[in-house]
Backbone bond lengths (Angstrom), bond angles and torsions (degrees), N, CA, C in turn:
res aa  C-N    CA-C-N  psi(-1)  N-CA   C-N-CA  omega(-1)  CA-C   N-CA-C  phi
1 X - - - 1.448 - - 1.524 107.37 -
2 X 1.296 115.19 106.24 1.462 121.30 -170.00 1.529 114.78 -53.12
3 X 1.344 120.50 -40.60 1.470 118.35 179.25 1.535 113.91 -59.05
4 X 1.330 118.61 -23.44 1.462 121.52 179.47 1.526 111.98 -66.87
5 X 1.319 117.85 -27.07 1.471 120.83 -177.12 1.520 109.76 -58.22
6 X 1.311 116.85 -49.05 1.463 120.32 179.71 1.522 111.39 -78.97
7 X 1.339 116.66 -44.57 1.456 121.51 -176.25 1.528 112.02 -55.40
8 X 1.331 116.91 -43.52 1.464 121.59 -177.81 1.530 113.03 -103.17
9 X 1.344 117.15 10.01 1.464 122.87 177.93 1.533 111.79 51.97
10 X 1.323 115.57 46.55 1.460 121.22 -174.83 1.529 113.00 -64.87
11 X 1.316 118.02 -26.01 1.475 120.32 179.04 1.533 111.44 -66.50
12 X 1.323 116.66 -18.40 1.461 120.39 176.07 1.530 111.66 -74.49
13 X 1.344 116.31 -17.76 1.457 120.44 -174.58 1.518 114.05 -111.89
14 X 1.329 117.89 -23.04 1.462 121.28 -173.03 1.521 111.24 -125.95
15 X 1.336 116.05 141.53 1.454 121.64 176.64 1.524 111.57 -73.17
16 X 1.327 115.89 -34.40 1.452 120.82 -178.29 1.525 108.93 -141.06
17 X 1.327 115.64 137.05 1.461 121.91 178.91 1.515 107.84 -125.23
18 X 1.310 115.74 123.30 1.461 121.22 177.63 1.516 108.89 -104.18
19 X 1.310 116.15 128.35 1.455 121.51 178.88 1.523 107.56 -105.81
20 X 1.313 117.10 127.90 1.456 119.82 177.65 1.510 111.80 156.93
21 X 1.293 114.41 -177.53 1.454 122.95 -179.62 1.529 108.86 -88.75
22 X 1.317 118.02 124.02 1.464 122.11 -178.95 1.530 111.32 -57.38
23 X 1.311 116.81 -32.15 1.467 120.80 179.22 1.516 110.91 -61.49
24 X 1.325 116.97 -35.87 1.465 121.68 179.48 1.519 112.74 -82.40
25 X 1.326 118.35 -16.04 1.462 121.92 -174.52 1.530 114.66 -107.43
26 X 1.311 118.64 -11.41 1.454 120.96 -171.82 1.524 112.59 -65.32
27 X 1.315 118.76 -23.13 1.466 120.98 179.24 1.520 113.38 -87.06
28 X 1.338 117.80 0.01 1.463 119.85 175.20 1.521 108.71 -71.82
29 X 1.320 118.26 149.40 1.472 119.89 179.95 1.523 111.22 -58.21
30 X 1.334 117.46 135.24 1.461 120.52 179.73 1.528 110.82 -63.91
31 X 1.322 115.90 145.23 1.461 121.16 177.33 1.530 110.73 -110.33
32 X 1.329 116.91 8.08 1.457 121.89 -179.58 1.526 108.41 -154.94
33 X 1.336 116.22 173.03 1.468 121.61 176.75 1.520 112.04 -88.39
34 X 1.324 116.42 -14.14 1.456 121.88 -171.84 1.520 110.67 -126.24
35 X 1.330 115.75 136.80 1.458 121.15 169.30 1.517 107.91 -125.51
36 X 1.321 115.72 135.81 1.466 121.72 -179.80 1.524 108.62 -116.19
37 X 1.321 115.77 122.56 1.458 121.81 173.18 1.526 106.94 -101.34
38 X 1.306 116.71 89.20 1.461 122.28 179.29 1.508 109.66 -95.56
39 X 1.322 116.19 101.73 1.468 121.91 -178.29 1.529 111.37 54.57
40 X 1.326 115.55 54.34 1.471 122.45 -178.70 1.522 111.53 -116.35
41 X 1.327 117.21 -50.62 1.466 121.14 -168.01 1.525 113.71 -62.90
42 X 1.309 117.40 -30.47 1.475 119.45 -179.81 1.525 112.54 -69.81
43 X 1.307 117.23 -10.17 1.468 121.55 177.95 1.529 112.40 -91.01
44 X 1.327 116.43 2.43 1.464 123.12 177.03 1.532 108.23 -116.83
45 X 1.337 116.97 154.72 1.458 116.71 171.54 1.532 107.40 -68.56
46 X 1.319 116.22 159.33 1.463 120.33 -171.45 1.528 113.80 -60.36
47 X 1.313 117.75 -36.97 1.468 119.15 178.37 1.529 111.24 -62.13
48 X 1.324 116.17 -46.87 1.466 119.92 178.69 1.521 110.98 -66.08
49 X 1.322 117.12 -42.04 1.465 121.11 -179.68 1.535 110.73 -61.69
50 X 1.331 117.05 -44.49 1.467 120.05 178.38 1.524 111.30 -64.75
51 X 1.325 117.25 -38.61 1.458 120.97 177.40 1.546 110.05 -61.19
52 X 1.325 116.17 -49.28 1.461 121.25 -179.76 1.527 110.61 -61.35
53 X 1.313 117.04 -45.09 1.461 121.21 -178.92 1.519 111.54 -62.42
54 X 1.327 117.98 -46.46 1.465 120.37 -179.05 1.521 112.01 -68.05
55 X 1.322 118.30 -34.28 1.471 121.17 174.54 1.526 109.94 -65.16
56 X 1.319 117.25 -42.69 1.458 120.91 179.06 1.531 110.24 -61.45
57 X 1.319 116.98 -42.35 1.460 120.03 179.22 1.531 111.76 -64.24
58 X 1.310 116.37 -28.50 1.468 121.36 177.82 1.531 111.01 -76.34
59 X 1.332 117.43 -41.28 1.464 122.21 -171.26 1.516 114.99 -89.48
60 X 1.342 118.10 -28.82 1.459 121.33 -172.16 1.521 111.10 -110.16
61 X 1.320 114.91 145.57 1.462 120.73 178.92 1.534 111.05 -68.77
62 X 1.326 116.36 -36.55 1.467 121.85 -179.13 1.519 109.80 -131.14
63 X 1.328 116.01 140.28 1.460 122.82 178.52 1.525 107.96 -132.75
64 X 1.330 115.53 129.85 1.463 121.25 174.88 1.523 107.81 -121.37
65 X 1.333 115.34 131.25 1.458 121.24 177.81 1.520 108.35 -123.09
66 X 1.319 116.17 128.63 1.459 122.50 170.77 1.520 105.66 -122.60
67 X 1.342 115.76 123.18 1.466 118.92 -171.08 1.524 110.07 -150.38
68 X 1.344 117.77 141.34 1.465 119.16 174.12 1.526 109.90 -64.59
69 X 1.318 115.99 134.22 1.473 120.43 179.49 1.524 111.42 -124.23
70 X 1.326 114.64 23.79 1.468 118.97 -178.28 1.517 112.79 -120.01
71 X 1.340 117.53 13.56 1.460 120.88 176.05 1.512 115.61 78.72
72 X 1.333 117.28 9.58 1.469 118.44 -179.15 1.524 111.12 -64.94
73 X 1.292 115.89 148.30 1.460 121.34 -179.67 1.515 109.86 -96.77
74 X 1.321 116.27 136.61 1.455 120.69 173.64 1.513 109.10 -82.26
75 X 1.308 116.37 136.60 1.464 120.93 -179.09 1.521 109.33 -99.30
76 X 1.305 115.57 152.32 1.461 121.47 178.52 1.533 108.52 -76.56
77 X 1.335 115.56 125.75 1.463 121.89 178.79 1.528 108.75 -123.17
78 X 1.311 115.76 145.28 1.461 121.90 174.60 1.528 112.17 53.68
79 X 1.323 117.70 29.51 1.455 121.40 178.95 1.515 114.34 74.14
80 X 1.336 117.72 12.12 1.459 121.95 -178.72 1.528 109.23 -94.16
81 X 1.318 116.73 98.80 1.455 121.62 -178.85 1.532 112.43 -65.53
82 X 1.312 117.50 -18.49 1.469 120.65 179.78 1.537 112.24 -74.10
83 X 1.341 116.41 -5.41 1.469 120.01 175.04 1.535 111.42 -71.77
84 X 1.315 117.30 -21.26 1.465 121.45 -179.81 1.525 110.23 -65.42
85 X 1.318 116.40 142.04 1.467 121.17 176.17 1.525 108.56 -83.08
86 X 1.317 115.84 123.77 1.460 121.80 -179.71 1.520 111.15 -93.60
87 X 1.322 116.10 -31.18 1.468 119.75 179.64 1.525 110.27 -127.29
88 X 1.311 115.16 149.04 1.462 122.01 175.54 1.519 108.29 -110.57
89 X 1.314 115.16 140.34 1.467 121.47 -176.70 1.509 109.88 -121.61
90 X 1.297 115.12 143.15 1.452 123.86 175.62 1.532 106.57 -104.54
91 X 1.331 117.24 140.92 1.458 120.61 -177.88 1.526 111.90 -54.97
92 X 1.318 116.58 -50.43 1.468 120.63 -177.43 1.530 111.46 -63.17
93 X 1.320 116.61 -36.37 1.465 121.20 179.12 1.531 110.75 -59.31
94 X 1.324 116.56 -49.56 1.468 119.38 -178.73 1.533 111.16 -74.68
95 X 1.306 116.04 -34.47 1.472 120.26 178.24 1.527 110.44 -61.08
96 X 1.326 117.64 -38.20 1.457 121.54 -177.39 1.530 113.61 -87.17
97 X 1.324 117.07 -9.65 1.468 121.94 -179.38 1.531 111.75 -69.20
98 X 1.339 116.03 -35.21 1.468 122.78 -172.65 1.530 107.65 -140.47
99 X 1.314 115.97 153.02 1.468 120.09 173.37 1.526 107.05 -83.39
100 X 1.320 116.33 102.39 1.454 122.56 -177.60 1.525 110.44 -91.87
101 X 1.325 117.26 150.49 1.468 121.91 172.05 1.532 109.02 -70.51
102 X 1.340 115.11 -42.18 1.454 121.87 -179.55 1.528 107.57 -138.02
103 X 1.330 116.20 135.42 1.460 121.54 173.32 1.521 106.56 -141.73
104 X 1.340 116.33 117.98 1.449 119.35 179.59 1.517 110.84 -141.52
105 X 1.306 114.72 159.20 1.456 121.42 -176.16 1.516 109.89 -135.32
106 X 1.333 115.30 136.51 1.457 120.32 175.98 1.520 108.95 -153.89
107 X 1.310 116.10 132.03 1.461 123.24 175.33 1.529 112.99 51.03
108 X 1.334 115.92 41.14 1.461 120.34 175.10 1.506 115.35 83.02
109 X 1.313 118.18 5.78 1.466 122.18 179.53 1.531 107.83 -116.60
110 X 1.322 115.67 131.05 1.451 121.27 173.99 1.526 109.22 -101.54
111 X 1.319 115.93 136.79 1.460 121.74 176.78 1.526 107.36 -123.48
112 X 1.329 114.77 128.13 1.454 121.72 -175.64 1.537 108.69 -129.82
113 X 1.319 116.00 132.90 1.467 120.71 -176.93 1.505 109.42 -130.50
114 X 1.317 116.11 132.67 1.467 122.67 177.25 1.506 108.09 -131.20
């Protein structure tokens, strides 16, 4: 969400910022060994989220997913409708979807590492 770049001074923290839909960008050649989905997948419908996740597992050496697994709803902030949660995930559902190196849950957040 482009307004966040200035609002949160993201250029102070990141060398490169890509603006766009992850679904449209996941087939671009990876520029690193690691991709982190930090509170991302719940903002996509499950079909798109699974597509993105499986592509990431194919293209990247390491994948980290952090996702709410307690059904919480994302609220719209700063006029960004993409903050809303489109899909809800259950810990066991995502844990059983892929063979993860690490899968743990705490306080409604699931963390998965491959």
